[in-house]
N, C-alpha and C positions, 0 to 999 in steps of 0.2 A: 240589934242594929249593926249594919256592916259599913265599913269605911273603904273608900277607894284610895289606894296608894299609887301615886302618879309620879313617874320620872319623865318630865316633859322636855320640850325644846327640840324635838325632832319632827320632820315632816311625816304625816300619816298618809299613806297611799295604798290603794287597793280597789277591789271590786266587790260590791255587796248586792245580794238579793234580799230585799227587805222582808220583814215579817208581815203577817196579816195585820190589818188595822185593828188595834184594841177597841177603838171607839165604834168600829163596825161589828166586831165579833160579839160584843156584849149584848147589844139590842137584838141582833140576829139570833143569838142563843136563846134569849128570852122569848122571841117570837116563835121558836119551835114548839112552845107550849100550846100554840093555837091550833095544832093538829095532832092527831094520834098516829098519823102515818110516819114511818121512819124518815128522818132527814139526815143527809150526809153533808158535812161541811168540810171543805178543803182549805188549807192555809190558815188553820186556827193557831194563833200564837200561844205558846206555853207560858202564860203569865199568871200572876197570883189571882187576879180577879176572875179569870176564866176557871182556874182551879176551884175557887169558891163556889161558882155557879154549878160546876159539875158535881161537887160534893153535895150541894143543896138538892139538885135534881135526883141524885142517887139516893139520898136520904128519904125522898118521897116515893121511891120505888121505880123511877124511870130507869130504863136500860141504856147504858152509854158505853161505847167503846171508843178509845182515843189512842191513836198512834202518835205520840208526841214528837217522834223523829220526823215522820212524814207530814205531820200537821193535819191528818185526816181524822175526823170525829163523826160517829154516827149516833144519833139520839132517837129513842123511841119512847114516847110518853104514854102509850096506851096503858101501861101498868102504874101510872102515877096515882098514888093513893091519897085522897084528900084527908083521910083520917090521921095521917102521919104529921100533917102540918099543924104546928102548935103556935102559929103567929109569929115565928121567928124567921126573919129573912137573913141572907148572908151578911155577916158583920164586916165593918171596915171598908165597905165599898158603896159609894154614893149611888152607883148605878142600880142598886137594889130597887129603886123606884120603878125601873123598867119592868119589874115583875107584876106591878099592880094590874094593868089591863089583862094580861094572859091568865093570871091567877083568878081574877074576878070572872072572866069568861069561863074558866074551867070549874071554879068552886062555887061561884055565886055570892060568896061572903069572904071578907078578909078583915082582920083586926091587927093593927100595928101600933107601936108606941107613937105618941102624937107630937113629940118635940121636933121643931124644925132643926134640920141638920146643917152643919157647915163643914168647911175644910180650911186649909191654910190660905186659900184664895179669898175667902169671905163666906158670908152666910148664903146657903142655898136652901131656899124655902120649898115646902111641900105644896103651898097653895096653888101654883099654876097647874100641878098635876091633879089635885083634887077638883079644881074648877073644870078641867077637861072631863074628868070622869063624871062629874055632876051634870055637865052639859049633855053628855051622851047617855044619861039615864041612870047613873048609879045614885044611890042614896047614902049620904055620908053623915055620920055623927062623930063629935069629938068631945070626950070627957076624960082627958088623960090618955086615953087610947082612941085612935081613929078607927072607927068601924065603917067598912064599906060593904054595901049590899047591892046586888044587881038582880032585880026581878026579871027573869027571862034573859033576853039579849040586849046588848047596847042598842040605842036608838040614834039614827042619823040626825045631825044637827049642824048648825053653823057656829063657829067660834072665832073670836078675834082677841088673842091674848095681848097683854101689855107690852111684851117684848118677845124677841125671837129666842126661844129656849130650845136647845137641841133635844134634851131628854123629854121635854113636854111635847114637842112635835112628834117624836118617836112614839110616845104613849098615845097620842091622838090617832096616829096612823094604825097602830096595833088594835086599838079599841074599835075604830071605825071600819076596819077591814071586814069584820064579821057582824057589823051592826045592821039593823033593819033600816033600809033606806040609804039616802045619800048624805054625806057629811062634807063640810067645807071648812078648811082651816086657813084663815088669813094671817099674815105676819108669821108665816111658818119659817123655821130654820131650814137652810138648804145646804149645809156642810156636806162634803163628800161622803162622810159616814152616814148621814141621814139619807142621802141618795142611795147608798149601798143597801140600807135596810128596806127602803121602798122598792128597789129593784128586786131584792130577794122575795119580798112579799108578793110582788107582781108575778114572779116565776112560780110562786106557790098557789096562784089563782086569784089574788087580790086585784081589784080594778082601781087603779090609782092614776089620776091625771095631774100634770104639773110638776112632775119630779124634777128637782133642781131649781124650782122657783119658790117664791114666797106665798103662793096660793096653791094649796093641795085640795083636790076634790076626790073623794073616795066613795065609790058605789059599793055598798056592803054586799057580800056574797054569803051563801049558806055555809060553806065549808072551805077550808084550805087543804091542800094536799102536800105530800112530801116531795122529795127529789134530792138532787145533788147540786150544791152551790159552792162557789169559791169566794172566800173573803178577800177583798181587794187589798193591795199593798198599803202599808202604813205611811201616809204622807209625812207624818212627824218624824219617823225614822229616816225617810229619804232626805228630808231637809237637814236633820241632825248630822248625818254623815257627810253630806256636801259641805255643811258649815265647818265640820271638823277638818276636812281637807283644806278649806280656805284659810282657817285661822292658823294652821300649822305649816302652810305653804306646800302641801302635798297635792297629789292628783288622785281624785276619788271618782269612781264610776259606780252608779247605782242603777241596776236593771229594774224593769217593771216600775218605772218612776212616775207614771201618771202625768205625762206632759200636758194633757188637756186641762189639768188643774194648776198649771205652773205659771201662768202669765203674770199675776200680781206678785207671786212669791219670787219669781225671777227678777222683777223690778225692784223689790226690796233688797235683794242681794246686790244689784247694780248700784243702788244708793250708797253702798258700803265698798264699792270698788271691785265687786266680784261678778264675773260673768259665768253663767251656767249655760253650757251647751247641751244640745240634745242630738243623739244619734239614734233615730227610731224611738224606742221606749227607754233608752239608757240616758240618764242625766250625767253630765261630766263637769267637774270643776278642775280646770287646768292648774298645773303647779306654778308656784312662784308669783301669784297675783299680788299686786300691791294694794293693801287695804287703805283706801282713801275715801273719805266722805264726798259724795258728789255734790257740787254746789248747785243750788236751785236757781232758776232764772229770776225768781223774785229774791234778789240778793239781800234784802233787809230782813228776811225771815230765816229762821233756822231750818235746815233740812229735817224732815219728819217722817217717821213710820208710825202709822195709826193701825191699831188692831181692834177689831170688833167682829160681830157675827158675820159669817160668810155671806156675800162674796168679798168682804173686807179681808185684809191680811189676817190669818188665823191667830187669835190671841195666845193660843198654847205654844206657838212658835216664836213669840216675841223674845223670850230669853236667849234663844240662839242668836238672834240679831243683836241683842244687847252685848253678848260676849264678843261678837265680831267688832262692834263699835268700840269696845274697850281697846282693841288693837288697831283700829283705823285712825288715820290722821284727820282730825277735825271733829267738831261737835255734832251730835245727832240727838234730836228730840224724839222721845218715844211716848206714845199715848195709848194706854190700856183703857179702852172704853167699857170694859166688862167688869173686871174684878177689882174691888177696893183693896185687896190684899196682895195684888200681883207684884208689888215692888218691895215687899218687906225684907227681901234678902239682899238689898243693896249694901248694907254694912259688911256683908261677907265679901263682896267684890272689892270693897275698900281695903280689906286686909291684904289683897294682892298688890295694892297701890293704885287701883283704878280711881279715877276722878268722876264722881257721879253726884249730881245735884237733884234731890228729890223735891220737885215743885209742889206736889200734893199727892194724895194716894193713887192718882191715876196717871201722873205725868212725871217723867224724869228727863234730864239732859246728861248725856255721857260725853265727857271731854276725853277723846281717845289719844292713843299713842303716847301715854305716860310711862315712865319707868316702872316695871313690874317686878315682883319678887316671889319666889316660891314660898308657900306658907301653908298653914292649916286653916281650913274653913269649915263651917257647919252648914250642911245642906238643909233647907226647909223641906216640908212634906209636899213639895211641888215637883212633879217629875221633871219638867223641862228646865226648871231653875237648878236642880241638881246637875242636870246635863250641862248647863251653861257654865257652872262652876268648874266642872271637869274640863270643858273646852278651854277655859282660860288657863287652868293648871297645865294642860297639855301643851300650851303655847310657850310656857316659861321654862327655861333650863333649870334643872334641879328637882328636888323631891318635894312634892306637895301632898297633902292629905285632904280629901273631901269626906268629912265625917257624916255618918248617918245617911249615906247616899243610896241605900238599898231601895228607896222609893222608885229608883230607876227601873227596878225589876218589874214594877207594875206595868210597864209598857215595852221594855226591851228584854226579851227572854235570853238573849245571848250577847249582851252589851259588851262585856269584857272579852269574851271569846272573839267577837267580831273585831274589836279594837286591836287585839293581838295579831290578827291576820293582816292588819294595816301597818304593823310595825310598832305599835304602841307598847311602852313598858308600863303596865298597869295591872293591878291585882286587887281582889277583895281581901279584906282582913277582918 
């Protein structure tokens, strides 16, 4: 485990071109298994989860070349050898579930350990994924090991899950793309990275209607083809660096900032006194903005930022807003409608001197603009929570340590290097 050593208290300013979106890259990489044609991907982030998938593909015989400097990767799965697969999927990455449909399509049978997996945010169950596969024609048995069999092709069907799940939606789309007949998913997730996967599959020959909405209709095709595709910018990295500029009083410009996804995100920034400007596809936070909680018209209620599945404010970005609220003048109510473990790191904020009331596992109130002190904190295994602890440390004069912060590397391949170009005094230890 690696620690971040932070000498904070100075404005961070600069210009950034963000990495490719981790949450787009992983399902798109899995989707390349749906064709034997070569697929070239551009803007692939050099992060640990991508490395694990590449190692997995290579171990099964796939041919992969990857220029990590340029971010271009070419994958050819024609040499994928099913006899090499021993039922072991990449370890330490929840997104391994995204391999279920393409491996079933390719192998016809898959066996995996049957325990429901979780993470620091809470339990993440296998059931929604297995329900989808069953609905689309797979046969599943569980007796300590979950055994999945697909006689022939997936079959088109209609499915309405209990809730909007990003990875379950992505699994439905991958399975339905090559199914016999038409499939419909209601209550589909529509996050930008889900849209990216759907757009890439469509360019590979899939017939998908309703991209970006909660109803997806997929007309199965006989085969998908290869091609060259570009991974979209990481909205999480875009917001992270804009928030870093705001919390330290600097000026930050982020190119390729996906302004069409920014309406609600920009409103959340404004609630904390931060204006984000756009010049074409460049997002800009101006220097010296005063962090102050915006008073709502309904004055007897606390101002609030709610996070839930898209098109709500993205739950993964809530920690960045919490960090800003620690510095902002006034109280702010945060509501995480997804994860029961999303606020377990609040005691670490308190070590800096932050005033946070945990109402229940899903809601907190931050009373900002309190005196803060440099200190040592322990980061949880939650990417954006570790980033938020760094944000607060960067805003405080003096030396702070964010311990066990290397979970950040799962999403930010050049986090410290980029920070240093912004004038940050920070290093890994």
